[in-house]
C-alpha positions as CSV (number, residue, x, y, z in Angstrom):
1,V,-125.1,30.1,102.4
2,I,-128.5,30.8,100.8
3,R,-130.0,34.0,102.2
4,E,-133.0,34.8,99.9
5,S,-136.6,32.9,101.1
6,N,-137.4,32.1,97.2
7,D,-133.8,30.7,96.6
8,I,-134.3,28.5,99.9
9,M,-137.7,27.3,98.6
10,M,-136.5,26.2,95.2
11,A,-133.2,24.3,96.9
12,V,-135.6,22.5,99.0
13,E,-137.8,21.7,95.9
14,R,-134.9,20.3,94.2
15,S,-133.5,18.2,96.9
16,F,-136.9,16.8,97.8
17,S,-138.4,15.5,94.3
18,G,-140.6,12.9,96.1
19,R,-143.5,15.2,96.4
20,P,-143.0,18.2,93.8
21,M,-144.5,21.5,94.5
22,L,-144.0,22.8,91.0
23,P,-145.2,21.1,87.6
24,P,-142.8,19.2,85.8
25,P,-141.8,20.6,82.5
26,G,-144.4,20.3,79.9
27,A,-147.2,19.4,82.5
28,E,-150.4,21.4,82.8
29,G,-149.9,24.7,84.5
30,G,-146.3,24.6,84.2
31,E,-146.4,27.6,81.4
32,A,-147.9,29.7,84.3
33,V,-145.0,29.4,86.8
34,R,-142.6,31.8,85.5
35,P,-145.2,34.7,84.8
36,L,-146.6,34.3,88.0
37,L,-143.3,34.5,89.9
38,Q,-142.4,37.7,87.8
39,L,-145.9,39.2,88.9
40,E,-144.9,38.4,92.5
41,R,-141.8,40.6,92.2
42,Q,-143.4,43.2,90.4
43,L,-146.1,43.4,93.1
44,F,-143.4,43.5,95.7
45,S,-141.2,46.2,94.2
46,C,-144.5,48.3,93.7
47,W,-145.7,47.8,97.3
48,F,-142.0,48.4,98.8
49,R,-141.9,51.8,97.0
50,W,-145.4,53.0,97.8
51,L,-145.1,52.0,101.5
52,T,-141.8,54.0,102.1
53,S,-143.0,56.9,99.8
54,G,-144.8,60.1,101.0
55,A,-147.6,62.1,99.6
56,I,-145.8,63.1,96.4
57,G,-146.7,60.4,93.8
58,D,-149.2,58.7,96.2
59,G,-151.9,58.7,93.7
60,A,-150.0,57.0,90.7
61,Q,-148.4,54.4,92.9
62,R,-151.8,53.5,94.6
63,V,-153.3,52.9,90.8
64,Q,-150.3,50.9,90.1
65,F,-150.6,48.7,93.3
66,A,-154.1,48.3,92.8
67,S,-153.7,47.5,89.0
68,L,-151.1,44.7,89.8
69,M,-153.5,43.4,92.7
70,G,-156.0,43.1,89.9
71,Q,-153.6,40.9,88.1
72,V,-153.0,38.9,90.9
73,D,-156.8,38.4,91.5
74,D,-157.3,37.4,87.8
75,A,-154.5,34.9,87.9
76,L,-156.1,33.3,90.9
77,G,-159.5,33.2,89.0
78,G,-158.3,31.8,86.1
79,R,-157.9,28.2,87.3
80,P,-160.6,25.9,89.1
81,G,-159.6,26.0,93.0
82,P,-158.5,28.8,95.2
83,F,-154.4,28.6,94.6
84,F,-152.7,30.0,92.0
85,L,-152.2,26.7,89.9
86,G,-155.6,25.4,91.0
87,S,-156.8,23.3,93.6
88,E,-153.4,22.2,95.0
89,L,-151.1,24.2,97.0
90,S,-147.7,25.2,95.0
91,L,-144.6,26.6,95.6
92,V,-145.9,29.7,93.9
93,D,-148.5,30.1,96.7
94,C,-145.5,29.7,99.3
95,M,-143.7,32.6,97.3
96,F,-146.5,34.9,97.4
97,A,-147.8,34.1,101.0
98,P,-145.4,36.2,103.2
99,F,-145.6,39.2,101.2
100,L,-149.7,39.1,100.5
101,E,-149.8,38.6,104.4
102,R,-147.5,41.8,105.0
103,M,-149.2,43.7,102.2
104,A,-152.8,43.0,103.7
105,A,-151.6,44.5,107.1
106,S,-149.4,47.4,105.9
107,V,-151.4,48.6,103.0
108,L,-154.4,49.0,105.1
109,Y,-152.4,50.6,108.2
110,Y,-150.3,53.1,106.5
111,K,-152.3,53.8,103.2
112,G,-156.1,52.8,104.0
113,L,-156.4,50.6,101.2
114,P,-157.9,46.8,102.5
115,V,-156.4,44.0,100.4
116,R,-158.0,40.7,101.7
117,T,-161.6,42.4,102.2
118,N,-161.6,44.3,99.1
119,G,-164.6,43.6,97.0
120,D,-162.7,44.0,93.8
121,W,-160.3,41.2,94.6
122,P,-162.6,38.4,95.7
123,H,-160.3,35.7,94.6
124,V,-157.5,37.0,96.7
125,R,-159.9,36.9,99.8
126,A,-160.6,33.0,98.8
127,W,-156.8,32.5,98.5
128,F,-156.5,33.8,102.3
129,E,-159.2,31.7,103.4
130,A,-157.7,28.8,101.6
131,M,-154.2,29.1,103.1
132,E,-155.6,29.8,106.3
133,A,-157.4,26.5,106.5
134,R,-154.3,24.8,106.0
135,P,-152.7,24.1,109.7
136,S,-149.1,24.5,108.5
137,F,-149.9,28.0,107.4
138,R,-152.2,29.4,110.0
139,H,-150.1,28.4,113.0
140,I,-147.3,30.6,111.4
141,R,-149.6,33.5,110.6
142,S,-149.0,36.8,112.1
143,D,-151.3,39.5,112.9
144,F,-151.8,43.2,111.6
145,Y,-150.2,44.8,114.6
146,T,-147.0,42.6,114.5
147,H,-146.4,43.2,110.8
148,V,-147.0,47.1,110.7
149,N,-144.6,47.4,113.8
150,D,-141.7,45.0,112.4
151,L,-141.7,46.5,108.9
152,P,-140.1,49.8,109.4
153,P,-137.0,48.5,111.3
154,Q,-136.6,46.3,108.2
155,I,-137.4,48.5,105.4
156,G,-137.2,52.0,106.7
157,R,-140.0,54.4,107.6
158,C,-143.4,53.6,106.2
159,Q,-145.5,56.8,105.2
160,S,-149.0,57.1,106.2
161,T,-151.9,58.7,104.2
162,P,-155.0,60.4,105.5
163,E,-157.2,57.3,104.2
164,A,-155.4,55.1,106.8
165,A,-156.4,57.2,109.9
166,K,-159.7,55.4,110.6
167,H,-158.1,52.0,110.4
168,Q,-155.0,52.6,112.6
169,P,-156.7,52.8,115.9
170,L,-158.5,49.6,115.4
171,I,-154.9,47.8,114.7
172,D,-152.8,49.6,117.2
173,G,-155.0,49.3,119.8
174,S,-155.7,53.1,120.5
175,A,-158.9,54.6,121.1
176,G,-160.2,51.8,123.3
177,A,-159.9,49.0,120.6
178,W,-158.1,46.6,123.1
179,R,-160.8,46.8,125.6
180,L,-163.0,44.3,127.2
181,P,-165.5,43.1,126.1
182,L,-164.0,42.4,122.8
183,P,-165.8,41.9,119.5
184,A,-167.0,38.5,119.2
185,V,-165.8,35.7,116.6
186,G,-167.3,36.3,113.2
187,E,-168.6,39.9,114.2
188,A,-168.9,42.0,111.0
189,G,-166.4,44.7,110.4
190,A,-163.2,42.8,111.5
191,L,-160.3,43.9,109.7
192,E,-158.5,40.5,110.0
193,P,-160.0,37.0,110.9
194,I,-160.4,36.4,114.5
195,D,-160.9,32.6,114.6
196,C,-158.4,31.6,111.9
197,L,-156.9,28.9,114.5
198,G,-160.6,27.4,115.2
199,Q,-160.3,28.5,119.0
200,D,-163.5,30.1,120.9
201,D,-162.6,32.8,123.4
202,G,-162.3,30.6,126.3
203,A,-159.4,28.6,124.5
204,A,-157.6,31.8,123.3
205,R,-157.6,33.1,127.0
206,R,-156.3,29.8,128.4
207,E,-153.5,29.8,125.7
208,A,-152.6,33.3,126.8
209,A,-152.6,32.3,130.6
210,E,-150.5,29.2,129.8
211,R,-147.9,31.7,127.8
212,L,-147.9,34.0,130.7
213,L,-147.2,31.1,133.2
214,A,-144.8,29.0,131.0
215,N,-142.1,31.7,131.6
216,W,-143.5,33.8,134.3
217,Q,-140.2,35.0,136.0
218,A,-138.8,36.2,132.8
219,V,-142.2,37.8,131.6
220,A,-142.5,39.8,134.8
221,R,-138.7,41.0,134.5
222,F,-139.5,42.0,130.9
223,S,-142.6,43.9,132.1
224,A,-140.6,45.7,134.7
225,R,-138.5,47.3,131.7
226,G,-141.4,49.6,131.1
227,L,-140.2,51.3,134.4
228,S,-136.6,51.9,133.7
229,K,-135.0,54.4,131.4
230,P,-134.1,53.2,127.8
231,G,-131.0,51.2,127.4
232,F,-128.0,52.5,125.8
233,P,-127.1,52.1,122.9
234,P,-130.6,52.2,121.5
235,A,-131.8,49.7,119.1
236,S,-133.2,50.6,115.6
237,A,-136.8,48.9,116.3
238,P,-138.5,51.3,118.5
239,L,-140.1,48.6,120.5
240,S,-137.0,46.8,121.1
241,D,-134.7,47.8,124.0
242,P,-132.5,44.7,124.7
243,N,-130.3,46.9,127.0
244,A,-132.9,48.1,129.3
245,V,-131.9,47.6,133.0
246,V,-134.6,46.2,135.3
247,D,-135.5,47.9,138.6
248,E,-135.5,45.1,140.9
249,A,-137.5,47.0,143.4
250,Y,-140.7,47.1,141.3
251,L,-140.7,43.3,140.6
252,P,-143.2,42.1,143.4
253,Q,-145.7,44.7,142.3
254,V,-145.3,43.5,138.6
255,D,-145.4,39.9,139.5
256,A,-148.5,40.3,141.6
257,A,-150.2,42.4,138.8
258,L,-149.5,39.8,136.2
259,R,-151.1,37.1,138.5
260,H,-154.1,39.2,138.5
261,V,-154.0,39.0,134.7
262,V,-153.9,35.4,134.6
263,D,-156.7,35.1,137.1
264,S,-158.9,37.5,134.9
265,L,-158.0,35.3,131.8
266,L,-159.0,32.2,133.5
267,E,-161.7,33.3,135.7
268,G,-163.2,36.5,134.1
269,P,-162.6,40.3,134.8
270,L,-161.8,41.1,138.2
271,P,-163.4,44.2,140.2
272,P,-160.8,46.7,141.5
273,T,-161.8,45.4,145.2
274,A,-160.3,42.1,144.2
275,L,-156.9,43.2,143.5
276,S,-154.0,43.1,145.7
277,D,-153.3,46.2,148.2
278,G,-150.3,48.3,147.3
279,L,-150.2,48.1,143.6
280,A,-149.2,51.5,142.5
281,P,-150.7,52.7,139.1
282,E,-147.5,54.4,138.3
283,A,-145.8,51.3,138.5
284,I,-148.3,48.9,136.9
285,T,-149.4,51.1,134.0
286,P,-146.1,51.4,132.5
287,S,-145.0,48.1,133.1
288,L,-148.1,46.1,131.9
289,G,-148.3,48.3,129.0
290,Y,-144.8,47.7,128.0
291,L,-145.6,44.0,127.8
292,R,-148.9,44.7,126.0
293,D,-147.4,46.6,123.4
294,R,-144.6,44.1,122.7
295,I,-146.7,41.0,122.4
296,S,-145.7,39.3,119.0
297,V,-147.7,36.9,116.8
298,P,-146.8,34.1,116.2
299,R,-143.7,34.3,118.3
300,D,-145.3,34.7,121.8
301,M,-148.8,33.2,120.8
302,G,-151.3,33.0,118.2
303,Y,-153.5,35.9,117.4
304,P,-156.7,35.1,119.0
305,A,-154.7,34.7,122.5
306,A,-152.6,37.9,121.8
307,R,-155.8,40.0,121.3
308,Q,-157.3,38.6,124.6
309,L,-154.2,39.2,126.5
310,R,-153.7,42.7,125.4
311,A,-157.1,43.5,126.4
312,H,-156.9,41.7,129.9
313,L,-153.7,43.7,130.3
314,N,-155.5,46.8,129.8
315,D,-158.3,45.8,132.1
316,V,-156.1,45.1,135.1
317,I,-154.2,48.4,134.2
318,A,-157.7,50.0,134.5
319,A,-158.8,48.3,137.7
320,V,-155.6,49.4,139.5
321,A,-156.1,52.9,138.5
322,V,-159.7,52.9,139.9
323,K,-158.6,51.4,143.1
324,G,-155.7,53.7,143.3
325,A,-157.9,56.6,142.9
326,R,-160.3,55.4,145.4
327,A,-157.6,54.9,148.1
328,A,-156.2,58.4,147.4
329,A,-159.8,60.0,148.0
330,K,-160.0,58.5,151.5
């Protein structure tokens, strides 16, 4: 059994030689493969140590990471074309891809250092854009929120530095970042590309609605976990609770609220007066919030759809709260 991703890719390369993704011995670019793969391992080790280290030694590790990223940028700029070996995608790009993608999210969120938008590394940005131009990559690409939450259960606690504080609310949805109206596609200041799938906002909303409707009963039950006590034994991942017990009494309210979310996605935001009677904020806020915080990209949907669904869930939560407050005031 082969477990390591790089070893799996090399095994596939050896087994399917009809379209090699590495230069044959003696061919142009072949001499660069081994040094590039060594650089990838150096960068991975540095990133892993820095991400899980606290304030002591942060400055030196920051400098080391930036230096290695500079070497990556130089390697990308040393040949014509956006990829590591030139104008064509190679196995080297495939080996760098999962870690550069995670680094772009995690180093910004935990350490406050931009990777893909860093002006010191223009060739890294061009590489990301070239990778995302390929359907085979952009449809399996994750988003920053998913990465920063799925890393700690895998590698241990990730340590934040003060430089990261201004970026974290934009990634994790706090401080109103996941509210309607959302920033438009192409708007300056976006931390990650919104339009990587070539969708407009309408297409993204339709995808989100379709994902809810495709398995609506299971989604309602999953959302209702937000109203139950944590399951036992607890899972190591904070956002995972496979042993939670669903309180069946709340399912009709949760189901009705999710129908309003679908309506909002397809027809536009709903005023509080358009909501069903009897939706209790104390039931809807935790249940829809539970779902919102656990939308995973690309497992559940693409990033454009996920950002729309998160914001529309918040919009229905807010509308239910307004309607509930008005009813209580009568």
